Every structure is written in structure tokens, then in C-alpha cells.
N, C-alpha and C positions, 0 to 999 in steps of 0.2 A: 504493500499499501503506498500510497506516496505522500509523504509529510503535512507536503504547504504548496502554497499556489509555484512559487519559485522552484523549487524542485520540479513540481508537475510542469510547468512552462520549459524548464530547461528539458527535461525527457521528450516531449514533444520537437525538440529543434533537430533528434537526432535525426527526425525523417526529411531533413534539408542536407543533402547532400552536394559534394561540389563536383562537377559531374567530370571534370580532371581528372583528379585525384582519387574518386571514388571513397573517397572518407565524408563523414557529415561534421558539419559546424561545430559540436561537442568537440568530437577528438580531435578537432585541428585546432582548438582552443581560439577559435576567432571570436566567440562573445567573451565581452571584455566587462561588462558590466551590464547588471539587470535590476532597474529599480522598478518596482510595483506600489502603485495608489490602490489601496484595499477599496477607498471610499469611493471609487469610479469605477472599477474593475479594468484599469489600464494598465499598460507599461509600457518603460521607454528601455529599449534596449540596444549599448552601445556594441558594436563589435567592428572586424577588422577582416580585409580579405588577405587572401593568402599572396598576391601581390598586386603594388598598387595597380594595375592596370589590366588586372585578371578578367578576360574575355568573360566570363559569365558572373563577374561581379552583381549586373543589375539585376541579374536572374536569380541569385543567391538571395540577394537583399530583400528582394520581393517575395522571393518564399518563406525568410523568416519572418516577413511581415505578415502574411497571410497564414502561416501554419501557427504563430503566435497567438493571431487573432478570434481561432477559432476557439481558445481556449480561455479568453480574455473580453467580456461582453462589452467593454468600454473600448476595445481595440487595441493594439501595439504600436509604436512610433519606432522605427529603427534609424540610428544614426551610427555613421561613422568615423570612426576613434583613427589615431596619429598613429599609434602603434605599430611598429614593423614583425611583420612575425618572425618567432623565433621557433625551431622546432620544439623547445623545452617548454613552449606553452602547450603542446600536446596532450592527451591523456596518454597515462603510462599504457606502453604497450601499442600505441596506436601507429607508430615509424617503422615498426618492425619491418613489415612488410618493404618498405624503399629504405632500409638498409640506413635509418636514419639513428637508432639505437643498438 
């Protein structure tokens, strides 16, 4: 059983896959911050992309917004962060197939 809205939202993001890499945005460590407003049932997600000019970036961002909005009655906004991806942001074991760890 999922304990709270934040965990539920994060788990739902596992369905958003980077089509080039084949891993989800949670495994890749692309979700950098999550803020939930309980009174309005909205969320703001700050995320980054695997590269600044990721060709699938707009698609991935829209998928995060759409999937997140399914669990939040007030919707989800997605903001882009400025951090640069580091393989150590990935979930443990996620980079094994890529030879990163």
C-alpha cells in the first residue's frame, strides 16, 4: 500500500519512459523536486532532462504532466530545473545495463 500522495505520484511517474534510453524518469533521477498542495490537490514537479537538447524532451515533459494529473484533481505543473544529469542521480542498479556502475 502506498503511504501518501507524494509516494503515489512518484510511483505513477514510473510509467513515463525515456524512449531513447528505455528507463523511466524515476530510475533516471530526472525528478528533482515535488511539491504537493493538499488544499487544492495540485502538484508542482521540477525535473531535468538527460541532455539539454533531448529530442524527446517535450514529449517526456508532457507525459509527466499528463500522468501526474491523473492522480491530482487540481492538476500538475512541470518546471524545468537547471541541474545537469549525473549518473549518480539514477536509482541504484538502474545504470547497470548501460555499464555506468
